[in-house]
Backbone bond lengths (Angstrom), bond angles and torsions (degrees), N, CA, C in turn:
res aa  C-N    CA-C-N  psi(-1)  N-CA   C-N-CA  omega(-1)  CA-C   N-CA-C  phi
1 M - - - 1.490 - - 1.505 108.00 -
2 P 1.328 116.07 127.24 1.459 118.97 -177.62 1.518 110.54 -72.47
3 E 1.363 113.38 149.01 1.479 118.49 177.83 1.494 105.75 -121.13
4 V 1.329 116.00 145.54 1.456 122.88 177.48 1.509 108.69 -131.95
5 S 1.281 118.24 161.45 1.469 123.73 173.14 1.521 109.23 -81.86
6 C 1.296 115.46 129.96 1.467 122.08 173.62 1.524 109.23 -54.43
7 P 1.337 117.68 125.16 1.493 116.87 179.60 1.536 114.14 -60.52
8 R 1.311 117.86 -21.78 1.489 122.02 -175.90 1.501 111.67 -91.04
9 C 1.356 119.43 -54.79 1.448 121.75 -174.57 1.553 114.46 -108.56
10 K 1.304 115.49 -8.97 1.511 122.63 177.54 1.536 112.90 75.09
11 A 1.339 119.46 8.90 1.435 120.10 177.24 1.554 107.87 -72.93
12 L 1.327 116.17 149.53 1.463 119.06 179.41 1.555 107.52 -77.35
13 C 1.322 114.10 138.17 1.457 118.31 -179.56 1.530 107.46 -148.59
14 A 1.325 114.39 154.13 1.467 121.56 179.28 1.521 111.90 -66.57
15 Y 1.372 114.47 132.77 1.429 118.30 173.78 1.560 105.05 -104.57
16 A 1.312 113.36 81.93 1.460 120.10 -174.52 1.532 108.39 -152.35
17 P 1.331 118.11 164.15 1.451 121.89 -179.82 1.566 111.29 -59.95
18 S 1.341 117.06 -22.02 1.452 119.20 -179.89 1.579 110.66 -69.62
19 N 1.333 117.75 -16.09 1.455 121.28 178.51 1.500 108.96 -105.16
20 P 1.341 119.74 99.79 1.441 122.46 -175.11 1.527 113.38 -68.46
21 Y 1.315 118.75 -11.60 1.463 123.71 -178.52 1.519 113.16 -101.03
22 R 1.308 118.51 4.26 1.505 120.46 -172.70 1.497 109.18 -56.43
23 P 1.293 118.17 140.16 1.453 129.24 9.26 1.549 113.37 -86.72
24 F 1.288 116.24 8.71 1.478 118.28 178.88 1.491 112.39 -87.18
25 C 1.287 116.88 158.57 1.508 119.45 -178.73 1.521 112.93 -83.59
26 S 1.361 117.43 -18.96 1.476 116.91 -177.31 1.553 106.95 -157.54
27 E 1.316 111.20 167.86 1.470 119.74 175.91 1.527 111.72 -59.46
28 R 1.311 115.67 -37.18 1.472 122.46 -179.38 1.551 108.86 -60.40
29 C 1.319 114.69 -52.11 1.489 115.41 -179.41 1.509 111.57 -62.29
30 K 1.314 118.69 -40.34 1.458 120.45 178.65 1.481 112.54 -60.34
31 H 1.369 118.91 -41.97 1.445 121.93 177.40 1.524 113.34 -68.69
32 L 1.345 115.92 -39.05 1.476 119.25 176.05 1.516 112.21 -59.01
33 D 1.361 115.47 -45.46 1.473 120.50 175.76 1.470 113.73 -60.96
34 W 1.361 117.65 -45.94 1.451 120.82 176.90 1.524 112.13 -61.88
35 G 1.322 118.69 -37.67 1.427 122.10 176.74 1.479 113.28 -65.17
36 A 1.368 117.92 -35.43 1.452 120.52 177.17 1.541 112.14 -67.91
37 W 1.349 115.66 -35.71 1.461 117.90 174.99 1.495 110.15 -69.04
38 A 1.332 120.74 -41.56 1.439 125.87 -178.12 1.554 110.25 -63.46
39 N 1.335 117.94 -35.05 1.437 124.27 -179.48 1.526 113.07 -87.29
40 E 1.389 114.00 4.77 1.482 120.08 -179.70 1.526 113.11 64.29
41 A 1.336 118.61 26.95 1.448 118.02 175.75 1.522 110.90 -70.68
42 Y 1.323 116.96 -25.72 1.516 123.42 175.30 1.505 105.77 -102.73
43 R 1.317 116.62 134.84 1.431 121.33 179.39 1.510 109.26 -134.80
44 L 1.326 117.05 148.94 1.433 122.48 178.31 1.535 103.56 -106.41
45 E 1.347 114.02 133.24 1.454 121.07 179.72 1.552 107.10 -68.72
46 A 1.353 113.18 140.86 1.490 118.24 175.70 1.533 107.85 -151.01
47 S 1.273 114.96 149.34 1.439 120.12 176.53 1.507 109.05 -84.85
48 P 1.328 118.78 148.64 1.451 117.96 175.13 1.547 110.10 -63.57
49 P 1.319 115.83 150.38 1.486 118.04 -178.84 1.500 110.67 -66.31
50 D 1.369 113.85 148.70 1.456 120.71 176.95 1.587 109.82 -69.08
51 P 1.335 116.91 123.87 1.462 116.67 -175.61 1.567 114.65 -61.99
52 D 1.316 114.75 -20.66 1.483 120.22 -179.53 1.558 111.16 -88.50
53 D 1.247 116.99 -4.46 1.461 121.76 -177.68 1.577 109.75 -78.91
54 E 1.289 118.59 109.96 1.443 121.62 -176.79 1.566 113.55 -62.09
55 A 1.318 117.98 -36.14 1.427 123.66 179.25 1.593 107.61 -64.53
56 A 1.338 114.39 -44.93 1.458 118.69 -180.00 1.514 111.53 -63.84
57 K 1.336 118.50 -36.96 1.468 122.82 179.28 1.545 107.76 -62.77
58 H 1.294 115.79 -43.54 1.466 118.99 -176.85 1.530 110.21 -67.79
59 E 1.392 118.24 -40.45 1.466 120.69 179.16 1.544 110.64 -64.59
60 L 1.279 118.72 -32.55 1.445 124.45 179.79 1.532 112.80 -82.66
61 G 1.276 116.72 -2.11 1.454 119.81 -179.07 1.460 118.00 86.14
62 G 1.359 115.33 14.19 1.447 120.55 -176.30 1.544 112.20 -78.97
63 L 1.320 115.71 -22.59 1.497 119.09 179.64 1.538 108.01 -118.63
64 N 1.285 116.90 138.11 1.455 119.77 177.51 1.492 110.05 -115.50
C-alpha cells in the first residue's frame, strides 16, 4: 500500500481506499486545509485580464 506525506502536517499516511481522508492523514488535517482555501490563504497566480479582450469585459460586468 503506497504511503504519502500529509499535505498539511507531513505525517506519513496510507494513500488507499482504507483512508477516507486521503491524501490527508486525518479529518482534522483535511478540514484545516479546506479552511485555508476558504480563507484564501492559498492563492493561484493570475495575470490581470487584457482590457481589450471582449470576453473579459463581459465577465467583469463591462458589457450588458
